[in-house]
C-alpha positions in Angstrom: -28.2 187.4 66.8 -30.3 184.4 67.5 -30.0 182.6 70.5 -30.2 179.2 72.1 -31.4 177.6 75.4 -30.0 174.6 77.3 -32.3 173.4 80.0 -30.3 172.0 83.1 -32.3 169.7 85.5 -31.0 169.1 88.8 -33.7 167.2 90.3 -37.1 165.5 89.7 -39.8 163.7 91.4 -43.4 162.6 90.8 -45.7 164.7 92.3 -49.5 165.7 91.9 -50.6 167.3 88.7 -53.3 169.4 90.5 -50.5 171.5 92.0 -50.1 172.7 88.4 -53.5 172.8 86.9 -56.2 174.6 88.9 -59.3 172.4 89.8 -58.2 169.9 87.3 -56.0 166.8 87.7 -56.4 166.1 91.2 -54.9 162.7 92.5 -53.0 162.4 88.7 -48.9 162.0 89.1 -47.0 164.2 87.1 -43.1 164.1 86.8 -41.9 167.7 87.9 -38.3 168.9 87.0 -36.5 171.5 89.0 -34.8 173.4 86.2 -32.4 176.1 85.3 -31.7 177.4 81.8 -28.6 178.6 80.1 -28.9 181.4 77.3 -26.3 181.0 74.8 -25.0 183.4 72.3 -24.9 186.7 74.2 -21.5 188.3 75.0 -22.6 187.6 78.7 -23.0 184.3 80.5 -26.7 184.3 81.3 -28.6 181.5 83.3 -32.4 181.8 84.1 -33.2 180.4 87.7 -30.6 178.4 89.8 -33.1 175.6 90.8 -32.5 173.4 93.9 -30.7 170.0 94.5 -32.2 166.8 96.2 -30.8 167.1 99.2 -31.4 170.9 99.6 -35.1 170.2 98.6 -35.5 167.4 101.3 -34.0 169.7 104.1 -36.0 172.6 103.1 -39.0 171.4 105.4 -39.5 168.5 107.5 -42.4 167.4 105.5 -40.3 167.1 102.4 -37.7 164.5 103.8 -39.4 161.4 102.9 -40.4 162.7 99.3 -38.9 160.5 96.8 -36.6 162.8 94.7 -34.1 161.6 92.2 -30.8 163.6 91.5 -30.1 164.5 87.8 -27.0 166.3 88.5 -25.7 168.9 90.9 -25.6 172.7 90.5 -22.1 172.5 89.6 -22.3 169.7 87.2 -25.0 171.8 85.4 -22.8 174.6 84.7 -19.9 172.4 84.0 -22.2 171.0 81.1 -22.3 174.5 79.4 -18.7 175.1 80.2 -19.2 177.7 83.3 -18.1 178.0 86.5 -20.4 179.6 89.3 -18.3 182.7 89.5 -18.7 182.9 85.5 -22.1 183.7 85.6 -22.5 187.2 84.7 -26.5 187.5 84.9 -29.0 185.4 86.6 -32.6 185.9 85.5 -34.8 185.4 88.5 -38.1 184.3 87.2 -39.6 184.6 90.9 -38.0 184.1 94.2 -39.8 180.8 95.3 -37.0 178.6 96.9 -37.0 176.1 94.5 -35.9 178.8 91.7 -33.1 180.7 93.7 -31.7 178.1 95.8 -28.2 178.4 94.5 -28.3 182.1 93.0 -26.0 183.2 96.4 -23.4 180.9 94.7 -23.0 183.0 91.5 -21.0 185.8 93.6 -20.0 187.8 90.6 -23.3 188.0 88.9 -26.1 190.6 88.7 -29.5 189.2 89.7 -32.4 190.5 87.6 -35.7 190.2 89.4 -39.0 192.3 89.4 -39.4 194.9 91.9 -42.7 193.9 92.8 -41.2 190.1 93.3 -38.6 191.2 95.7 -41.1 193.6 97.8 -43.6 190.8 98.3 -40.9 188.3 98.8 -39.8 190.4 102.0 -43.2 190.1 103.4 -45.0 187.4 101.6 -48.2 186.5 104.2 -49.6 183.3 103.9 -46.8 182.3 101.0 -44.0 182.6 103.5 -43.4 178.8 103.1 -42.2 179.2 99.7 -39.7 182.3 100.3 -36.8 182.2 102.7 -35.2 185.2 102.8 -31.6 184.1 103.5 -31.6 182.8 100.1 -31.7 186.5 98.3 -31.1 189.1 101.1 -27.5 189.4 99.9 -27.8 189.3 96.1 -26.5 191.9 93.7 -30.1 192.9 92.4 -30.8 194.9 89.3 -34.6 195.6 89.9 -36.7 195.7 86.7 -40.4 197.3 86.6 -42.3 195.6 83.8 -41.5 194.5 80.8 -37.8 195.2 79.9 -35.6 194.7 76.9 -32.2 193.0 78.1 -30.5 192.5 74.9 -31.4 192.4 71.2 -33.5 189.3 71.0 -33.8 189.1 74.8 -36.6 190.3 76.8 -38.3 189.8 80.1 -41.8 190.2 80.3 -43.7 190.9 83.5 -46.3 187.8 84.1 -47.9 188.4 87.4 -50.1 186.2 89.0 -48.3 183.3 90.3 -46.6 185.6 92.4 -46.6 189.4 92.3 -43.5 189.7 90.3 -43.0 186.7 88.2 -41.3 187.5 84.7 -40.7 185.3 81.6 -37.8 185.5 79.2 -38.6 185.9 75.5 -35.6 184.6 73.4 -35.2 184.9 69.9 -33.7 181.7 68.3 -33.7 180.0 64.8 -36.8 178.4 65.4 -38.7 181.7 66.3 -39.6 183.5 69.7 -39.1 180.9 72.8 -40.3 182.0 76.1 -39.4 180.5 79.4 -42.7 180.9 80.9 -41.6 182.3 84.3 -44.2 180.9 86.5 -44.8 177.2 87.7 -46.8 175.7 84.8 -46.7 172.5 82.6 -47.6 172.5 78.8 -51.1 172.0 79.6 -51.8 175.3 81.3 -51.4 176.7 77.7 -52.8 174.1 75.5 -55.3 172.0 77.8 -56.7 168.7 77.2 -59.4 169.4 79.3 -60.4 172.1 82.0 -62.8 172.4 84.8 -66.2 174.1 83.7 -65.6 177.0 86.1 -62.4 178.2 84.6 -63.0 177.6 81.0 -61.4 175.8 78.3 -58.8 178.3 76.6 -55.9 177.8 79.1 -55.7 176.6 82.6 -54.8 178.5 85.5 -51.4 177.4 87.4 -52.5 175.6 90.4 -50.7 178.1 93.0 -51.4 181.8 92.4 -51.4 184.9 94.4 -54.3 186.7 92.1 -56.3 184.5 89.7 -57.0 187.1 87.3 -53.6 188.2 86.9 -52.3 184.7 86.4 -55.0 183.8 83.6 -54.0 186.8 81.9 -50.4 186.3 82.2 -50.9 182.2 80.8 -52.6 183.9 77.7 -49.7 186.6 77.4 -47.2 184.0 77.1 -49.1 181.8 74.8 -49.7 184.8 72.6 -45.7 185.8 72.3 -44.4 182.7 72.0 -43.6 180.2 69.1 -42.2 177.8 71.6 -43.1 177.7 75.4 -41.0 176.3 77.9 -43.2 175.8 81.0 -40.8 175.9 84.2 -42.1 172.4 85.5 -43.0 170.6 82.3 -42.0 166.9 82.4 -40.9 167.0 78.5 -38.1 169.3 79.8 -36.3 166.4 81.2 -35.5 165.3 77.9 -34.5 168.3 76.0 -31.0 168.9 75.3 -31.1 172.4 73.5 -33.8 174.6 72.1 -33.8 174.9 69.0 
């Protein structure tokens, strides 16, 4: 069986590109979408991440209140676009537990939430990264803990890609156009196929701009690129104009 992926963008804003590309592109603007993904073709209703709406993002921290964010659709509208409601979601695959990727997960009251064990442990005591984790967003979820790579269904695999955070996981999906990988860590296409890179970090790939472990992050970018025929970076601006893959 082959599957298709529907990207569902809830919100977007123009931010600094250097947040995505380590040591490069500081001061350059880039459109940053906040995306959830629906995987169609399985006998379960599967979404990857649950993204965040504009007002929730603005209210997350006082410094965010003046950001110029644009609404694309609400969480409910996104699910409606793929003929689902929140209580019909069977599985939420959390790429990681940063607030902008799990803000709506608790609304999927009947869903099993798949997350890496390393990610949940880190999220409970994230040290200097506490600003991007908020425990009330995930403390009561019905978790299924994953350790490392994991075959979910024939043609759908979870891939441990640490570095951006300790427990990031990519999602590999078999489609009619080959293997599509949802990256699992905050990235844009230039992380995988750079036009330029800082001489201190090489030219093969570019590290994501935010990481807990630089070497692991670098290896994870390579791992995704090696396994994918098509890469879907979590915050690439081109996702805004995608309707379905393939």
